[in-house]
C-alpha positions as CSV (number, residue, x, y, z in Angstrom):
1,M,-13.4,-82.3,42.3
2,R,-16.7,-83.2,44.0
3,K,-19.4,-80.5,44.5
4,D,-19.0,-80.5,48.3
5,A,-15.2,-80.2,47.9
6,E,-15.7,-77.3,45.5
7,R,-18.0,-75.6,47.9
8,N,-15.6,-76.0,50.8
9,R,-12.7,-74.5,48.7
10,D,-14.9,-71.6,47.7
11,K,-15.9,-70.9,51.3
12,L,-12.3,-70.9,52.3
13,I,-11.3,-68.4,49.6
14,T,-14.2,-66.2,50.5
15,A,-13.3,-66.3,54.2
16,A,-9.6,-65.6,53.5
17,S,-10.5,-62.7,51.2
18,E,-12.8,-61.1,53.8
19,I,-10.1,-61.4,56.6
20,M,-7.3,-60.2,54.4
21,R,-9.2,-57.1,53.5
22,T,-9.6,-56.1,57.2
23,E,-6.6,-57.8,59.0
24,G,-3.9,-58.0,56.3
25,G,-2.1,-61.2,55.2
26,D,-0.2,-62.2,58.3
27,V,-3.1,-63.6,60.3
28,P,-2.9,-67.3,61.3
29,M,-4.3,-69.5,58.5
30,E,-6.6,-71.2,61.0
31,M,-8.7,-68.0,61.0
32,F,-9.8,-68.8,57.5
33,A,-11.1,-72.2,58.5
34,E,-12.9,-70.7,61.5
35,R,-14.6,-68.0,59.4
36,A,-15.7,-70.7,56.9
37,N,-16.9,-73.0,59.6
38,L,-14.6,-75.8,58.3
39,T,-11.9,-77.9,59.9
40,R,-8.2,-77.3,59.8
41,A,-7.8,-80.6,57.9
42,T,-10.1,-79.3,55.2
43,L,-8.1,-76.0,55.1
44,Y,-4.7,-77.6,54.6
45,R,-6.0,-80.3,52.2
46,N,-7.0,-77.4,49.9
47,F,-4.3,-75.0,50.7
48,P,-1.2,-76.7,52.2
49,H,0.7,-73.4,52.6
50,R,-0.1,-69.7,52.8
51,Q,1.1,-68.9,49.3
52,A,-1.4,-71.3,47.7
53,M,-4.2,-69.5,49.6
54,Y,-2.9,-66.0,48.6
55,E,-2.7,-66.9,45.0
56,A,-6.2,-68.4,45.0
57,V,-7.6,-65.2,46.6
58,L,-5.8,-63.0,44.1
59,E,-7.0,-65.1,41.1
60,R,-10.6,-64.9,42.1
61,D,-10.5,-61.2,42.9
62,L,-8.9,-60.5,39.5
63,D,-11.8,-62.3,37.9
64,A,-14.2,-60.2,40.0
65,L,-12.3,-57.1,39.0
66,R,-12.7,-58.0,35.3
67,H,-16.5,-58.4,35.7
68,R,-16.8,-55.2,37.7
69,I,-15.0,-53.2,35.1
70,A,-17.0,-54.7,32.3
71,G,-20.2,-53.8,34.0
72,H,-19.3,-50.1,34.4
73,S,-17.0,-49.3,31.5
74,A,-19.8,-48.2,29.2
75,G,-21.0,-45.5,31.5
76,D,-17.6,-44.5,32.9
77,P,-14.6,-45.3,30.7
78,L,-12.2,-44.5,33.6
79,A,-14.0,-46.8,36.1
80,F,-11.3,-49.4,35.7
81,I,-8.7,-47.1,37.3
82,R,-10.9,-46.6,40.4
83,F,-11.7,-50.3,40.8
84,T,-8.1,-51.3,40.4
85,T,-7.0,-48.7,42.9
86,E,-9.6,-49.9,45.4
87,L,-8.2,-53.4,45.1
88,M,-4.7,-52.1,45.6
89,A,-5.8,-50.1,48.7
90,V,-7.5,-53.0,50.5
91,Y,-4.8,-55.5,49.6
92,D,-1.8,-53.3,50.2
93,K,-0.3,-55.4,53.1
94,F,-1.5,-58.6,51.5
95,L,0.2,-57.9,48.2
96,A,3.4,-56.7,49.9
97,R,3.5,-60.0,51.8
98,L,2.8,-62.1,48.7
99,V,5.7,-60.6,46.6
100,E,8.1,-61.5,49.4
101,M,7.4,-65.2,49.1
102,P,10.2,-67.2,47.4
103,D,8.0,-69.1,44.9
104,Y,5.8,-66.1,44.0
105,D,5.4,-65.9,40.2
106,A,5.5,-62.2,39.7
107,D,5.6,-62.3,35.9
108,T,2.5,-64.5,35.7
109,N,0.5,-62.4,38.1
110,Q,1.6,-59.1,36.5
111,A,0.5,-60.6,33.1
112,R,-2.9,-61.4,34.6
113,M,-3.3,-57.8,35.8
114,R,-2.3,-56.4,32.4
115,D,-4.8,-58.7,30.8
116,V,-7.6,-57.4,33.0
117,L,-6.7,-53.8,32.1
118,A,-6.0,-54.2,28.4
119,A,-9.5,-53.8,27.0
120,P,-10.7,-50.9,29.2
121,L,-7.4,-49.1,28.7
122,A,-7.7,-49.4,25.0
123,A,-11.3,-48.1,25.1
124,A,-10.3,-45.1,27.2
125,Q,-7.4,-44.3,24.8
126,A,-9.7,-44.6,21.8
127,A,-12.1,-42.1,23.5
128,G,-9.3,-39.7,23.8
129,L,-9.3,-39.9,27.6
130,L,-5.8,-41.2,28.2
131,R,-2.5,-40.8,26.3
132,P,-2.2,-43.3,23.5
133,E,1.3,-44.4,24.5
134,L,0.2,-45.3,28.1
135,T,0.7,-49.0,28.9
136,A,-1.2,-51.3,31.2
137,E,2.0,-51.6,33.3
138,A,2.0,-47.8,33.7
139,V,-1.6,-47.9,34.8
140,L,-0.8,-50.5,37.4
141,T,2.0,-48.3,38.8
142,A,-0.4,-45.3,38.8
143,C,-3.1,-47.3,40.7
144,R,-0.5,-48.3,43.3
145,M,0.4,-44.7,43.7
146,L,-3.2,-43.7,44.1
147,A,-3.8,-46.4,46.7
148,S,-0.6,-45.9,48.7
149,L,-0.9,-44.3,52.1
150,W,-4.1,-42.5,51.2
151,K,-5.0,-42.2,54.9
152,L,-2.2,-39.6,55.2
153,D,-4.1,-37.3,52.9
154,D,-6.0,-34.4,54.5
155,E,-9.3,-35.9,53.4
156,P,-12.2,-37.4,55.3
157,D,-12.3,-40.7,53.4
158,F,-10.9,-42.8,50.6
159,D,-13.4,-41.4,48.0
160,R,-12.2,-37.8,48.5
161,S,-8.6,-38.8,48.6
162,Y,-9.0,-40.8,45.4
163,E,-10.8,-38.0,43.6
164,R,-8.1,-35.5,44.4
165,R,-5.3,-37.8,43.6
166,L,-6.9,-38.9,40.4
167,A,-7.3,-35.3,39.2
168,I,-3.6,-34.6,39.9
169,L,-2.6,-37.9,38.1
170,L,-4.8,-37.4,35.1
171,D,-3.4,-33.9,34.6
172,G,-0.2,-35.8,33.8
173,I,-1.4,-38.9,31.9
174,G,-4.6,-37.6,30.4
175,S,-4.7,-37.0,26.7
176,P,-3.0,-33.6,26.1
177,S,-5.4,-32.5,23.5
178,P,-8.9,-33.4,22.1
179,L,-8.9,-36.5,19.9
180,N,-9.7,-35.3,16.4
181,R,-11.0,-37.9,14.0
182,E,-12.5,-37.5,10.6
183,G,-16.3,-37.2,11.0
184,A,-16.1,-37.3,14.8
185,Q,-16.7,-34.5,17.3
186,P,-13.6,-33.5,19.3
187,K,-13.7,-35.0,22.7
188,R,-12.5,-33.4,25.9
189,R,-9.7,-35.0,27.8
190,A,-10.3,-37.1,30.9
191,A,-12.1,-35.4,33.8
192,A,-13.0,-36.4,37.3
193,R,-16.7,-36.8,38.2
194,S,-17.5,-33.2,38.7
195,G,-16.2,-31.9,35.4
196,D,-13.0,-30.5,34.0
197,L,-9.9,-31.7,35.7
198,R,-8.4,-28.4,36.6
199,T,-11.8,-27.1,37.9
200,N,-12.2,-30.3,39.9
201,L,-8.7,-30.0,41.3
202,E,-9.3,-26.4,42.3
203,R,-12.5,-27.3,44.0
204,T,-11.0,-30.1,46.1
205,E,-8.0,-28.0,47.1
206,T,-10.1,-25.0,48.2
207,S,-12.5,-27.3,50.1
208,S,-9.8,-29.2,52.0
């Protein structure tokens, strides 16, 4: 592919991603071309149908998610849960539309998501923050639950809703006891940002 063709394709994916985050996935495809300042002919030459565009956006955002997780995992081993939840929240309608498409390859895309989460999940389990039997598939389900209908919570914004939901969730999937290893100090189980899970949960409930 020529350099100019690559740039045009990238501009279309960027435009589609921005629009889907704010408008959902059912907008006319021509909006992507308009946002990218490209012609409809260029749009349909690169993406002949909506599903092709959806999958290109999803693939690039999964790559971005992988890099974002890698950049924060050392300082916050549970950052991958938040970042995945944020992606689920902004793409809620888009993902719902995608899975309804007849040629959508659910198995392949689920495998991509599991691959993104495999390393940070293993690291969090090794640190004693999450249950050792927890799977990437279960984490994906948990992230969808965290993202679902968060605006119905009695919280002022996504951050507060996420913190409260995460505290409740981790009280169920967090490691039930400190991880004891020979020569290693026992480690506390997962906690939200402000400290111990139960303390954090009590604070958010009393402040709401």
